[in-house]
N, C-alpha and C positions, 0 to 999 in steps of 0.2 A: 247405094242411097237408104236410108231408114226412115221410114214415115209412120207415124204413130196417130191414129184417131181415137177419140173417146166419146161414149154415150154413157149415161146413167141409165140404168133400167129401172123403172117405177116398181120396183119389187119391194117386198118388205122382209129383210133390210134393202134399202137401195144398194145396187151394184154397179160399179165401175166397169165398163166392158172397154178393154183397150184392144183395138185393132192393130195388128202390128204387121208391116210389110218392108220386106228387105231382109237384109243380114244383119245380125248384132254382134259387133265386133269390139275391139280396144279402139277403133277409129270412131266410133258413133256411140257407144254404149251411154254417153252421157245425153244424147238425145231421149234414150228410154228413161235414164234416171230423172230426168227434169219433166218428163211427162207423169211420172209416177209421184215425184214431189209436188207437183201442181194439183193432182187429184186429191193427194191427203192434205194439203193445204185448204182445198175448198170442202174437206169433211169427209172425203171418201175413206170409207172403213171396210168395205168388202169389195175384192178384185175378181174380174175374170179377163184373164189374158188369152186372146184369140190369136194364135201361131199360125191359121190358115196360109199366110202368105209370108211365111218365114222359112227360108231355105236352109239356114245356117246359123247358130249362135256359139259363142265361144265362151270361155271362163268370164270375160267381162260382162256380159249379158247374164249369166248365171249369178254373179255376183249381185246384181241389180235385183234379180228375182228372189234371192235369199236375204238380202237387207228387207225388200219389202214384207217378206215373210216374218222376221223379226218385229219390224214395226208395227205390222198389224196385230203382232200378239199383244204388243205393249199398250196399243191403242184401244184394244178390244178387251184388255184385262183378261187373256187367255191363261191357261193353267201356267204353274211356275216351272222352271227349269229342271227341277228334280222329276217333278210328274210326267213333264215332256219325254225326258230321256227314259223313263222306265216304260211308256206307253209306246215309243217309237221302238225301242228294242224288242218289245212285244209284237210289233206290227200292227198296233191298235190306235195310231193316231193319224189323221188325216187333217190338214188346217181346214178349218170351218169358214175362214175368212179370205182364203187365195186359191183358186182354181185355174186349170188351164184347160184350153179347149184347142181341137183341131191341128193337132201336131202332126208334123210331117213324119214318115219314117226314121229319117234320118236325125230330126230335132228330138224324136222319143228315144232314140238310142244316146244321145248327148244327155237327157235328163236322167235316164237310166243309170249310165255309167257315172254319173255324177251323185247318184244317191237319192234324187229329188223326189222319186216316186215314192220314197219313204213316207215323205211327211206333205205331198201334194197330190190331189187329185186329178188325173188325167182323162180329159172326156172326149168323146169322138164328135160330139155336136153340141152346140151352144144351148140349146133347149135343155137337155139333162143337165149340163153344168148349171144353168140358171134354176131349175128344179131344186139342184140339192142345197141351195140356199135356205130353202123353206123351212128347215128344221132350225134356223136361227130364230124364225117368227114366233116360236113358242115360247 
């Protein structure tokens, strides 16, 4: 079973924290997608996904995260696709709007194999991840 709770950290900018518990796969990824969609509808523009209690994620869950990445790029008027490709090729781009924390070793491996660490920052703890959003306030 997949459970997701959300809080909004009173940060500048505000950061939606999704605490995810369970496994994310094709049988329940829609729960994850619905949580993301609900938070975006409420005005969420910066997300921190906490994977401390996620033991497994499949391509269905990765798809939700990739779609969230693209949605946040659009909503925040991030760099255009050509600039993104150039910076990613140089290893010089990490999403300023979407970050991940507390990934278990198995989940980290899945993200690395999927190439997600090329454009998403992976943090060991929530405080450091929240602190990384500070650069957006200036």
